[in-house]
GUDOVEX-107269 format. One record per residue (C-alpha): residue in one letter; x, y, z. Coordinates in steps of 0.05 Angstrom, whole numbers, padded with zeros to 5 digits, always signed. Example, Ala and Ser with C-alpha at 12.3 -4.5 7.8 and 13.67 -1.06 7.14 Angstrom:
% residues 2
A+00246-00090+00156S+00273-00021+00143
END
This chain:
% residues 1076
S-00242+00057+02450P-00215+00096+02403T-00256+00120+02341E-00237+00075+02279Y-00244+00112+02210T-00251+00078+02142D-00236+00107+02074P-00303+00139+02053L-00337+00125+01982L-00356+00176+01932A-00413+00155+01880F-00434+00199+01817S-00474+00180+01757W-00486+00201+01686G-00545+00173+01647H-00552+00098+01662H-00480+00092+01689L-00459+00092+01759T-00385+00103+01782I-00360+00083+01852L-00295+00115+01879K-00254+00100+01941V-00225+00163+01974T-00157+00154+02010A-00118+00211+02049V-00046+00196+02036P+00009+00231+02075L+00047+00282+02036S+00123+00264+02020A+00178+00311+02048A+00187+00349+01981E+00115+00365+01977L+00111+00391+02052S+00166+00435+02043K+00131+00467+01981K+00068+00479+02027R+00053+00519+02088R-00006+00481+02120R-00029+00458+02187P-00004+00391+02205E-00075+00357+02203H-00079+00383+02132D-00012+00355+02112V-00044+00298+02064R-00071+00288+01997L-00128+00254+01971E-00127+00191+01920F-00185+00169+01879T-00187+00097+01868R-00241+00065+01823V-00279+00014+01855G-00322-00008+01797D-00382+00011+01753W-00453-00011+01740K-00500+00002+01687S-00578+00013+01709R-00637-00007+01665N-00663+00063+01670G-00630+00130+01676I-00606+00154+01745V-00630+00220+01771A-00615+00216+01847L-00565+00183+01896Q-00565+00183+01971W-00519+00147+02020L-00557+00100+02072S-00503+00077+02124S-00520+00010+02158Q-00488+00038+02220T-00534+00094+02230A-00591+00049+02221Y-00562-00001+02269R-00557+00047+02327M-00629+00046+02334L-00621-00026+02354I-00609-00052+02423I-00555-00092+02405R-00492-00044+02385L-00439-00072+02343D-00378-00043+02316L-00386-00048+02245Y-00395+00003+02186S-00418-00008+02119Y-00449+00029+02061I-00517+00021+02025L-00533+00067+01965L-00606+00090+01944I-00609+00100+01872L-00673+00134+01847T-00684+00125+01770N-00728+00166+01716T-00787+00114+01726E-00788+00134+01797D-00761+00068+01823I-00720+00065+01886V-00663+00016+01882V-00621-00012+01943F-00551-00020+01920D-00487-00053+01951P-00428-00014+01929K-00382-00070+01953S-00408-00125+01912L-00436-00073+01858H-00502-00112+01860D-00572-00087+01869F-00616-00121+01917E-00683-00098+01919Q-00725-00045+01881S-00794-00015+01891N-00832+00034+01850I-00857+00100+01886R-00891+00136+01827Q-00955+00137+01864R-00924+00183+01917S-00920+00240+01865L-00849+00266+01880V-00833+00338+01864Y-00789+00349+01803H-00762+00405+01761D-00742+00411+01690R-00673+00451+01701F-00623+00417+01652S-00663+00414+01583S-00638+00486+01568L-00569+00474+01588L-00563+00408+01551K-00603+00422+01490D-00543+00434+01451I-00510+00366+01464T-00572+00328+01451D-00589+00365+01386D-00516+00357+01358S-00514+00292+01317N-00439+00300+01310V-00426+00291+01387H-00421+00220+01415V-00475+00215+01471D-00516+00157+01498T-00564+00147+01442S-00613+00114+01489R-00632+00175+01521T-00668+00222+01471T-00684+00272+01522V-00655+00305+01583D-00680+00270+01648L-00717+00314+01703A-00687+00335+01766Y-00706+00294+01829Y-00644+00304+01869H-00679+00355+01920S-00739+00304+01931I-00701+00250+01965R-00660+00256+02028V-00628+00209+02079Y-00622+00233+02152K-00609+00186+02215G-00626+00123+02174N-00690+00149+02151V-00712+00164+02083F-00754+00226+02065L-00788+00240+02003L-00818+00305+01982G-00885+00294+01950V-00931+00344+01913R-00985+00343+01973Q-00944+00316+02030L-00876+00291+02063H-00864+00215+02062A-00820+00183+02108G-00789+00115+02112T-00732+00068+02134L-00701+00011+02107L-00717-00051+02150S-00665-00092+02184W-00659-00166+02180A-00694-00175+02241D-00752-00129+02223R-00761-00171+02160V-00765-00238+02199V-00811-00203+02248A-00858-00172+02192L-00867-00244+02167V-00881-00271+02232Q-00935-00217+02246S-00966-00230+02179G-00972-00304+02199D-00922-00332+02149F-00878-00374+02202L-00850-00421+02143E-00824-00359+02105A-00797-00329+02165I-00758-00392+02180A-00736-00399+02106L-00711-00324+02106A-00676-00327+02174T-00638-00392+02145S-00619-00352+02088F-00591-00299+02134Y-00554-00351+02174N-00520-00381+02108K-00509-00311+02080T-00549-00336+02017S-00605-00283+02017S-00611-00242+01957Q-00646-00185+02006T-00609-00128+02034I-00580-00156+02098L-00585-00094+02146G-00554-00096+02217L-00518-00164+02211P-00436-00165+02218D-00393-00191+02162D-00362-00240+02213E-00393-00308+02207E-00386-00327+02278S-00418-00267+02304R-00476-00268+02251H-00485-00347+02263A-00492-00326+02345I-00546-00272+02334V-00590-00308+02273G-00579-00377+02308E-00615-00350+02372K-00667-00320+02333L-00679-00375+02287M-00688-00428+02344E-00740-00379+02371L-00773-00385+02307L-00774-00458+02304I-00797-00469+02372G-00855-00422+02363S-00875-00448+02295I-00876-00519+02326N-00911-00500+02385Y-00963-00465+02342A-00970-00521+02290F-00980-00572+02340S-01019-00528+02390S-01083-00563+02418E-01130-00511+02382R-01100-00531+02317T-01090-00604+02319F-01145-00666+02326Q-01149-00738+02320G-01139-00758+02246M-01117-00691+02220V-01067-00721+02178D-01080-00780+02136E-01014-00802+02113H-01046-00855+02062N-01079-00800+02019G-01039-00739+02038S-01102-00705+02068G-01081-00648+02120A-01002-00661+02106V-00984-00604+02061L-00974-00556+02123F-00933-00606+02157N-00889-00624+02100D-00871-00551+02087L-00857-00543+02163A-00815-00609+02159V-00776-00578+02104A-00762-00514+02136C-00741-00550+02204I-00696-00597+02169E-00657-00540+02130A-00654-00492+02189C-00627-00548+02234L-00575-00578+02180S-00547-00504+02175M-00543-00494+02250H-00517-00564+02259R-00574-00573+02310E-00591-00646+02294D-00607-00661+02366F-00661-00607+02363L-00688-00640+02299F-00689-00714+02317N-00709-00703+02393D-00760-00643+02397V-00786-00638+02326Y-00794-00716+02313E-00827-00721+02380R-00880-00668+02362Y-00893-00701+02297S-00902-00770+02329E-00949-00743+02378A-00989-00712+02326S-00988-00776+02292A-00954-00743+02234K-00883-00777+02234G-00891-00808+02169V-00894-00736+02135L-00830-00720+02169L-00800-00792+02152E-00816-00781+02080V-00783-00710+02082F-00720-00739+02105E-00713-00783+02046P-00680-00733+01996Y-00637-00708+02046I-00609-00779+02060L-00601-00792+01985E-00559-00728+01981D-00517-00753+02040K-00535-00693+02081I-00562-00738+02133K-00521-00801+02144D-00536-00809+02221L-00604-00825+02242P-00622-00850+02314P-00635-00920+02309E-00705-00913+02331I-00720-00865+02277M-00689-00906+02225K-00732-00964+02250D-00794-00921+02242L-00771-00903+02171V-00764-00973+02152D-00830-00995+02182H-00867-00930+02153Y-00835-00945+02080K-00855-01025+02085S-00927-01005+02102R-00933-00958+02043R-00901-01008+02000M-00847-00961+01977L-00795-01008+01979A-00745-00982+01925K-00742-00918+01959V-00727-00944+02027E-00673-00994+01996K-00639-00933+01972C-00646-00898+02037I-00611-00957+02073W-00550-00953+02025H-00534-00880+02050I-00546-00889+02125N-00489-00901+02174P-00495-00981+02187Q-00487-00967+02259C-00554-00930+02259I-00589-00990+02229D-00628-01048+02257I-00600-01108+02230D-00651-01161+02245Q-00705-01112+02219V-00674-01095+02157V-00649-01166+02139Q-00718-01189+02152L-00749-01136+02105C-00698-01149+02049Q-00703-01227+02051S-00781-01220+02053E-00780-01166+02000G-00720-01184+01953L-00684-01126+01970Y-00619-01155+01956D-00578-01090+01949A-00598-01065+02012M-00585-01131+02045I-00513-01137+02015Y-00502-01064+02044V-00521-01083+02113W-00487-01150+02115N-00419-01121+02089R-00423-01051+02127S-00456-01070+02193M-00435-01142+02204M-00371-01144+02159D-00400-01208+02133Y-00379-01211+02057V-00400-01290+02044S-00473-01285+02070P-00492-01244+02009A-00463-01296+01968V-00500-01352+02000E-00567-01316+01992L-00552-01310+01916L-00529-01377+01909K-00595-01402+01932I-00632-01362+01881I-00584-01380+01827R-00593-01458+01849K-00672-01451+01848I-00670-01419+01781L-00627-01478+01751I-00672-01533+01781L-00731-01493+01752E-00705-01490+01681K-00680-01564+01684R-00754-01580+01705K-00785-01544+01651K-00739-01582+01600K-00757-01649+01626K-00831-01632+01628H-00836-01636+01551R-00806-01708+01551S-00835-01748+01608S-00873-01734+01670M-00830-01710+01731S-00824-01742+01796T-00835-01687+01847S-00812-01730+01904S-00740-01723+01882I-00741-01645+01883S-00732-01608+01942A-00790-01567+01963D-00754-01503+01970V-00753-01498+01891N-00825-01486+01884V-00842-01421+01858E-00887-01384+01904A-00950-01351+01882G-00929-01287+01843E-00856-01298+01845D-00831-01280+01772L-00772-01321+01746E-00750-01263+01706T-00747-01223+01771M-00704-01277+01804R-00656-01275+01746T-00647-01202+01751N-00632-01212+01827A-00590-01269+01813R-00542-01226+01765K-00528-01179+01820F-00480-01231+01846Y-00428-01220+01792T-00431-01142+01800Y-00421-01156+01875M-00363-01204+01862G-00331-01154+01817N-00335-01099+01868I-00313-01140+01926L-00253-01171+01891T-00229-01102+01868G-00233-01074+01940R-00300-01037+01928T-00363-01032+01963Y-00432-01053+01938P-00471-01022+01907N-00441-00956+01905G-00373-00977+01895A-00335-00936+01945P-00264-00956+01961L-00252-01000+02025S-00199-00991+02073E-00134-01038+02054P-00150-01082+02118E-00222-01084+02105A-00211-01101+02030N-00159-01157+02041E-00211-01189+02093A-00267-01184+02041R-00231-01213+01987T-00202-01273+02025T-00266-01288+02050L-00301-01283+01984Y-00252-01326+01942S-00252-01380+02002F-00322-01389+01996V-00333-01383+01918F-00268-01428+01903S-00285-01476+01962G-00269-01545+01940R-00332-01573+01979C-00393-01554+02016V-00384-01509+02076V-00422-01486+02137W-00446-01419+02144P-00451-01377+02187R-00386-01408+02214H-00415-01415+02283G-00482-01444+02287G-00495-01442+02216E-00519-01498+02166L-00486-01533+02109I-00498-01498+02043L-00515-01554+01993T-00518-01550+01918A-00544-01615+01894E-00617-01620+01863D-00637-01671+01916E-00607-01644+01982L-00625-01709+02017K-00598-01763+01967G-00557-01719+01917S-00480-01722+01914E-00443-01659+01920P-00388-01649+01864T-00324-01615+01875Y-00321-01540+01877P-00397-01539+01883Y-00408-01463+01887L-00357-01443+01833R-00400-01498+01787I-00465-01458+01804F-00437-01390+01791L-00407-01412+01727R-00470-01453+01704F-00515-01394+01708D-00472-01340+01669T-00402-01360+01654K-00388-01297+01614A-00408-01250+01674F-00368-01291+01726L-00306-01289+01681Q-00314-01217+01668A-00321-01200+01741L-00260-01246+01752E-00218-01212+01697I-00226-01146+01730A-00203-01181+01795F-00141-01210+01762E-00112-01134+01753D-00111-01130+01832S-00043-01136+01861Y-00077-01178+01916L-00068-01241+01876N+00006-01236+01870G+00001-01284+01929V-00035-01284+01998E-00036-01349+02049I-00105-01374+02057I-00139-01442+02061M-00181-01458+02004N-00213-01532+02015G-00266-01507+02058D-00236-01543+02118E-00217-01475+02150Y-00288-01472+02181V-00270-01532+02226E-00236-01506+02283E-00208-01573+02310E-00171-01586+02245E-00111-01555+02224L-00091-01554+02151P-00031-01520+02117G-00057-01463+02077K-00054-01453+02002I-00034-01392+01967I-00085-01359+01926N-00064-01331+01864R-00077-01329+01786Q-00050-01395+01777L-00089-01430+01823L-00157-01397+01799V-00137-01412+01730N-00122-01486+01747I-00188-01492+01785L-00232-01463+01729L-00199-01511+01678E-00213-01572+01719V-00284-01554+01735M-00305-01536+01665T-00261-01584+01624S-00244-01647+01664S-00308-01678+01634S-00319-01697+01559Y-00358-01654+01517D-00414-01701+01518N-00421-01706+01591S-00403-01635+01611E-00450-01592+01646F-00424-01531+01607S-00435-01513+01535Q-00386-01504+01483T-00397-01426+01484D-00385-01429+01560I-00321-01466+01549S-00306-01417+01493Y-00310-01362+01543L-00265-01395+01591Y-00209-01408+01538S-00218-01335+01518F-00205-01311+01584V-00147-01358+01600A-00116-01336+01531R-00126-01259+01543N-00094-01268+01613L-00034-01313+01599P+00001-01257+01562K-00011-01205+01614Y+00011-01244+01674T+00069-01284+01645Q+00105-01283+01710F+00049-01313+01749L+00013-01358+01699L+00043-01419+01668L+00004-01472+01627P+00031-01532+01591P+00042-01527+01516S-00011-01583+01506I-00062-01543+01542I-00048-01482+01507H-00055-01518+01445K-00119-01549+01462I-00145-01477+01477L-00121-01453+01411V-00155-01510+01370H-00218-01501+01409L-00224-01428+01400S-00211-01436+01325T-00262-01495+01315D-00322-01466+01356N-00365-01439+01300V-00415-01395+01338P-00415-01322+01302R-00433-01279+01362T-00363-01300+01393R-00322-01299+01333E-00294-01231+01346E-00282-01250+01421R-00245-01313+01400Q-00203-01282+01350L-00177-01227+01397S-00163-01287+01446V-00123-01323+01394E-00083-01266+01377C-00065-01256+01451L-00049-01327+01456L-00001-01328+01394S+00042-01273+01423I+00067-01322+01470Y+00054-01389+01437T+00074-01414+01366P+00040-01481+01343Q+00080-01534+01314D+00032-01556+01258E+00021-01485+01228N-00007-01512+01164Q-00065-01543+01201M-00079-01487+01246V-00080-01442+01184Q-00137-01475+01155L-00173-01472+01222Y-00165-01401+01229E-00191-01393+01159N-00252-01436+01171A-00260-01392+01233G-00257-01326+01198F-00193-01306+01240W-00167-01257+01184R-00128-01216+01232V-00099-01277+01260L-00084-01298+01185E-00049-01231+01171H-00003-01241+01228V+00012-01316+01207Y+00027-01298+01135K+00066-01234+01154A+00108-01277+01198D+00119-01331+01140K+00129-01277+01085K+00067-01298+01046Y+00050-01231+01019G+00003-01251+00964L-00036-01289+01019L-00033-01229+01061V-00072-01189+01009T-00123-01244+01003T-00139-01244+01082Y-00159-01166+01072L-00208-01187+01013K-00240-01238+01059D-00243-01198+01118P-00314-01162+01114E-00293-01109+01163R-00227-01089+01136R-00236-01100+01060N-00221-01026+01051E-00156-01028+01078V-00130-01073+01026F-00105-01013+00983D-00065-00989+01042C-00035-01062+01047I-00021-01063+00973R+00012-00995+00972S+00059-01016+01033L+00077-01077+00995L+00091-01053+00926N+00123-00984+00952P+00194-00981+00926N+00222-00972+00993S+00187-01037+01020K+00236-01095+01030L+00200-01143+00991T+00240-01181+00940E+00224-01190+00864K+00195-01258+00873Q+00152-01230+00933R+00128-01172+00891E+00108-01217+00832E+00069-01260+00879V+00030-01197+00904T+00019-01172+00832Q-00003-01246+00812T-00055-01243+00871I-00080-01172+00853M-00095-01191+00782T-00129-01255+00798R-00174-01223+00849I-00182-01157+00810D-00258-01168+00810E-00260-01166+00884I-00211-01108+00889V-00255-01067+00841D-00321-01082+00882I-00287-01047+00939D-00267-00983+00906G-00257-00977+00828E-00222-00911+00834Q-00168-00934+00883T-00160-01000+00841A-00149-00953+00778A-00097-00909+00819I-00062-00977+00841I-00055-01002+00771K-00031-00935+00746T+00022-00930+00798Y+00050-00999+00806F+00029-01035+00745D+00056-00984+00693S-00019-00966+00673D-00032-01035+00648H-00105-01018+00643K-00119-01067+00580T-00099-01127+00620V-00152-01107+00680I-00206-01094+00623E-00194-01161+00595N-00196-01194+00666L-00262-01156+00672S-00296-01167+00608S-00339-01216+00638S-00369-01172+00682P-00392-01106+00650A-00414-01076+00719R-00346-01086+00748L-00312-01057+00684F-00357-00998+00686T-00335-00984+00760Y-00268-00989+00745L-00267-00944+00680R-00302-00894+00717G-00249-00890+00775L-00199-00889+00721L-00231-00835+00677E-00273-00796+00723P-00239-00800+00790S-00271-00765+00852Q-00326-00738+00811E-00403-00740+00825N-00450-00754+00776I-00484-00689+00747T-00551-00695+00723G-00605-00645+00702G-00626-00596+00750E-00576-00612+00804L-00534-00558+00836V-00458-00572+00826R-00415-00556+00888V-00362-00505+00876R-00293-00538+00878T-00234-00512+00914V-00167-00491+00873E-00135-00557+00900E-00195-00598+00875Q-00192-00561+00807V-00119-00569+00802I-00128-00649+00813M-00185-00649+00762S-00143-00614+00709E-00086-00662+00722A-00137-00723+00716H-00160-00695+00647S-00092-00683+00619E-00074-00756+00642S-00139-00783+00605L-00116-00752+00541L-00056-00809+00544I-00105-00861+00551D-00127-00901+00485P-00192-00875+00453E-00214-00946+00450I-00219-00946+00527H-00257-00881+00529E-00306-00907+00476Q-00316-00966+00515Y-00331-00930+00578I-00381-00885+00540A-00416-00952+00515L-00418-00979+00588M-00443-00911+00614C-00501-00910+00557R-00520-00975+00594F-00511-00965+00671D-00513-00884+00672P-00543-00856+00611T-00557-00787+00641G-00479-00776+00653V-00463-00786+00575Y-00476-00717+00554H-00433-00688+00611Y-00376-00734+00597L-00378-00720+00521Q-00374-00644+00537T-00318-00648+00586H-00277-00702+00547P-00283-00672+00477D-00214-00696+00450T-00209-00769+00479Y-00258-00803+00438R-00275-00807+00363M-00347-00782+00349E-00355-00829+00289Y-00352-00888+00334V-00391-00861+00394L-00447-00833+00354P-00479-00901+00338I-00467-00926+00405C-00510-00866+00434D-00561-00873+00376D-00572-00946+00389T-00583-00933+00464D-00629-00872+00452I-00585-00820+00488V-00618-00761+00452D-00578-00703+00485A-00509-00737+00473V-00531-00757+00398V-00556-00687+00391W-00492-00658+00418I-00447-00701+00371L-00490-00682+00310E-00481-00609+00331R-00407-00615+00340S-00401-00646+00269G-00440-00589+00235K-00501-00630+00229A-00550-00579+00269V-00609-00593+00223E-00602-00666+00229A-00599-00660+00302L-00660-00622+00307N-00694-00675+00261K-00675-00730+00313I-00708-00686+00364L-00771-00675+00325D-00775-00752+00311I-00780-00758+00387V-00833-00705+00395Q-00872-00739+00337D-00872-00810+00371K-00890-00784+00437K-00946-00743+00410Q-00970-00805+00374E-00965-00845+00438I-01010-00795+00475L-01057-00794+00419S-01065-00867+00417L-01077-00869+00489I-01132-00818+00486E-01164-00857+00425D-01162-00921+00462K-01193-00891+00523K-01247-00858+00479N-01273-00926+00453D-01264-00956+00523I-01326-00964+00559N-01296-00948+00631D-01275-00877+00626Q-01229-00879+00692W-01160-00873+00681T-01119-00926+00709L-01050-00913+00748I-01014-00946+00693E-01043-00903+00642K-01032-00838+00679T-00960-00863+00686K-00952-00872+00613I-00980-00801+00602E-00933-00767+00651T-00875-00809+00622S-00888-00782+00551L-00893-00708+00576M-00827-00717+00621K-00792-00745+00552L-00821-00686+00513K-00800-00635+00563G-00728-00662+00561V-00724-00660+00491L-00753-00593+00489K-00697-00568+00534I-00643-00602+00484G-00679-00573+00423I-00680-00500+00453L-00604-00505+00473L-00588-00528+00403C-00622-00472+00370E-00586-00421+00424N-00522-00454+00411S-00528-00443+00336C-00542-00376+00345R-00484-00364+00392R-00440-00397+00345A-00459-00357+00282T-00450-00293+00319S-00381-00315+00345T-00359-00340+00279K-00383-00279+00239G-00350-00237+00296S-00284-00269+00290K-00284-00247+00213G-00295-00175+00227A-00354-00131+00225V-00420-00166+00213A-00458-00150+00155L-00531-00151+00169P-00576-00181+00120Q-00618-00127+00089D-00670-00174+00054H-00713-00201+00107T-00737-00262+00061T-00666-00287+00067E-00671-00345+00114S-00613-00368+00159E-00598-00441+00190T-00615-00409+00261E-00680-00384+00239L-00699-00452+00204L-00680-00488+00270W-00727-00441+00315F-00780-00445+00262K-00779-00524+00258L-00779-00529+00334L-00833-00482+00346D-00881-00509+00286A-00872-00581+00314F-00892-00565+00384L-00949-00520+00361D-00972-00577+00317A-00969-00628+00372T-01013-00575+00414K-01063-00564+00361A-01068-00641+00355I-01078-00657+00429S-01128-00599+00441S-01173-00622+00384C-01164-00691+00410V-01190-00678+00482I-01234-00617+00475P-01306-00632+00441P-01321-00595+00377I-01356-00531+00380P-01413-00510+00329P-01382-00468+00277M-01436-00414+00284M-01420-00401+00354S-01346-00409+00353E-01323-00339+00331K-01379-00310+00378L-01359-00343+00433L-01282-00334+00420A-01294-00258+00411N-01331-00257+00481G-01291-00298+00520Q-01345-00348+00538L-01326-00414+00505S-01326-00452+00573S-01400-00429+00587F-01431-00459+00518E-01462-00525+00532V-01428-00574+00489S-01431-00650+00487R-01393-00685+00541S-01321-00714+00526P-01300-00780+00547I-01236-00754+00574S-01241-00728+00645P-01231-00653+00652Y-01174-00662+00698I-01133-00696+00644A-01155-00657+00588N-01136-00591+00621H-01072-00618+00642L-01051-00640+00570V-01069-00576+00539T-01037-00533+00594T-00975-00572+00590F-00969-00571+00515K-00986-00496+00513S-00927-00486+00572Y-00878-00522+00520V-00894-00475+00462Q-00888-00414+00512S-00823-00437+00533I-00796-00435+00462M-00823-00364+00450R-00787-00339+00510S-00724-00367+00485L-00732-00343+00419L-00749-00272+00443L-00680-00274+00480S-00646-00292+00417T-00677-00243+00373S-00621-00191+00392S-00576-00231+00349P-00578-00205+00281Y-00584-00276+00251V-00650-00283+00276S-00704-00243+00250L-00769-00243+00285P-00814-00209+00233R-00786-00258+00178L-00794-00320+00228L-00866-00297+00248L-00881-00285+00171R-00865-00354+00154F-00899-00383+00211I-00964-00351+00194Q-00957-00375+00122S-00947-00440+00143Q-01007-00444+00190A-01049-00413+00135K-01030-00472+00086R-01058-00519+00142N-01124-00479+00149S-01112-00462+00222T-01155-00405+00253V-01126-00346+00297S-01146-00387+00359D-01096-00441+00348F-01036-00394+00355R-01070-00333+00397D-01036-00358+00458I-00966-00345+00424F-00981-00276+00404V-01008-00258+00470G-00953-00285+00508M-00902-00253+00466I-00936-00185+00474D-00935-00193+00550T-00866-00210+00548Y-00847-00147+00513K-00895-00110+00560Y-00857-00137+00617E-00788-00121+00588G-00810-00053+00573Q-00831-00041+00642L-00768-00071+00671L-00725-00027+00628A-00762+00037+00645M-00752+00020+00722T-00682+00009+00712N-00673+00074+00677R-00708+00113+00732L-00664+00078+00783F-00604+00102+00746E-00631+00173+00736K-00640+00177+00810D-00570+00154+00831L-00540+00200+00782F-00584+00256+00804M-00560+00242+00879N-00486+00236+00862V-00488+00303+00821A-00524+00335+00878G-00473+00312+00927V-00419+00334+00886V-00451+00405+00880R-00459+00406+00952Q-00384+00392+00967R-00366+00447+00918
END
């Protein structure tokens, strides 16, 4: 044949990047030919098309093409194929096998130990590029790679490597060589797996020597793979390697090799579609070696994944026997579902399922193998009957002794049989019924063909709704009875339907409701009375449809009185709910007399079982869409007693009783929050309500305002503002008997959409839209009477004392301070009282309030300590510790308020003087300002408290040693009399009070920048005051030490800041100088 040429590929690299180009020869056009004088064979031009790019993890230093055609010519078989393989050498001396078509690297091998020859030929040439920081180069390459391109060459499929001491030669293995290499090393299983991957073209290795054509590849690899399979099986099961008892299937001994071989054989045979070899040759060899159990268990995952659906019947029989002997019943049941029914031994499987209770598998076999859809129902019916008789016998056992002669022997529970397991199996009938009646298989739910689905529906409907007991199987079967006493008991009408309904009415009706959606029930002629099983009788058939099924259900469950009925009131409610839901859906197929519908409606409204209330309410809603009762007033009372609030909403809307409509929302616990939407829709100016109807709604709202406020006070206030002309006083009067509700309402009115802000909490930053809303709400609050604000503040002092201070700050012009001050004072809201006094210009009086609390809490702590000293038991109780901590927390709170008061006084003095012009600084340091007085009194009070606590909890020190010990700092090492206060409590109290004093000093030092706080004058007065009380230096030494440390720290911080500024200035100036 003539030689076929393909377009060559061109590869080049730079750094880590590899680029593949395709070179194409394009004939020159006539215009181009006229301009050139060349020979005809040169009348072409080359076009370069980019195939793709690839990035290596390491730098690429050499490239060589390796043609698979060249390598393949050495093989015995010759094929017309041509492909490219690229060898890449990296700077880490790794050889990468690269496929330029898929741009994917297959293999990689390191050859560093070969010591290739390299040269440094490019460092000097590329030095300027690597050194120039302004040139954008690959930053991952800090140095120029060495030259290896002369040390690797490819010739006639061989790879030659030039080493320092010797020349190395090698070749790329073909697919056959790789398989043979694994066989020669004794790894048959890996060889089979590799050959299978070559067959399926899923191998990640380089496939050299195989055609791209699938048919040719399968022919070549398939032959080799079959040789491997035969050889591996012969080797594994040779007489030299096998012996009696080699494989113990019960403990897994010796089964690992055969398990792996089975997996390899199955994968290979399924890939080649050689199931005949698998089920004949392979299975025979496993059987001969007494290891067929291993192969059968390996079949299982392939069966469950539907990769194996057809098993020879004899193998399927062995599989069932094996799993039965190993008691792996759940697994064999799943396998039966997935096997083609024609491959199953029906007698064997049915017997197994009946003896072991594998009802899912048994149903599958009956349905798919025998096309029998009644026998599963018969078997499950027997279980349900047995359960019902057992439960009845248990109930009678508590009342009187039971005569065993009247009970059939088949109801006795066998040894080890679990009643709960029986119930679980019995409930499978309802799932089975739902699947079959909707044209689906059981248990997997796959759709049946239309003829088969119709046949299945017909036979199952005929059995379940049969009017009397029937014989099954039809030929040679037995009469299926349901009475407790099979010999003397009488059978009721529709015996099977009664059994299924008595066991689980709800599940039966749920399955039937799904079946009602099937168009099959639009009308199909079948015989329903059970006589169709008698061949000699010919009776006209009945048409099975929804109407017939509903009539039968009503006759069976409601024909008897409630006292004599075999069904409970809940079961009857399930039936009536079923009928009520389906009547509106199938009006053209279902028709009931009004008396029956009314009876259903009354029953659903009078059944008082809470767990069925929602289902009954939904059913009543459906029923009312097609039926209107005549005595509606009586029904309304029943609806209200039953809690059918959605039904009442429908009724009241129809009767235009809108006041009662609002009431239904308030009474419905699931829709209480929707009452506001209801009110807005009714009172909206665009609504169609008359004035009288609007008045009815407003009266209802005012009458039930307390219930509405309980739902949401803010929305209630918005309703009153929008639709009641802001008649808040009437609401307040109605809520005056309930302070908690009134507080909720006023909060919704005066602080809408505001979270409580307490000390120490982070406040979320509001959006611009929220700030606008808050601003509008604040402006609207100015229009509300001050009495309402003051009433809200009084309630807040009671229900939310931590929010009073914030409210007073954010609503300063909405209340009268002279009325609010006594309220806050009586309820001991200290921060609010201090803020009001400060706003009134009575800062000193405000501080005195704080100091009074400090004095009280100090006395409380001292009293506790004195009481503990006089107590024989020196152990502190939890209550005593709690009292101490509560007092300390209160002191901490008033300390923050006091410091804030002093700081505000300082800021207010500065801003007041600043507004009048230049500040005249006091020259006489003996002059005292109000700010200094506040700071002094606060500091003096807390220092006095600290001294009192310290002297109370720390034992006295001998006078002669106190100065020496203080000077040497060894006071703790001096032996003194033991204090009755525990060291932990004493240290905690002293440390806490000292921290309070230090907090005051830190804030004071920050305030000394103001010209109205003179630190020297303040300290002088402080020292004079302490001198009059005979205080020593040790009493306030910590104050001065802390103040010195603070000044020292601030000095260091200032020096460091100056150095940073100087450095930045120097660098900026130096930069400007360089630019110039």
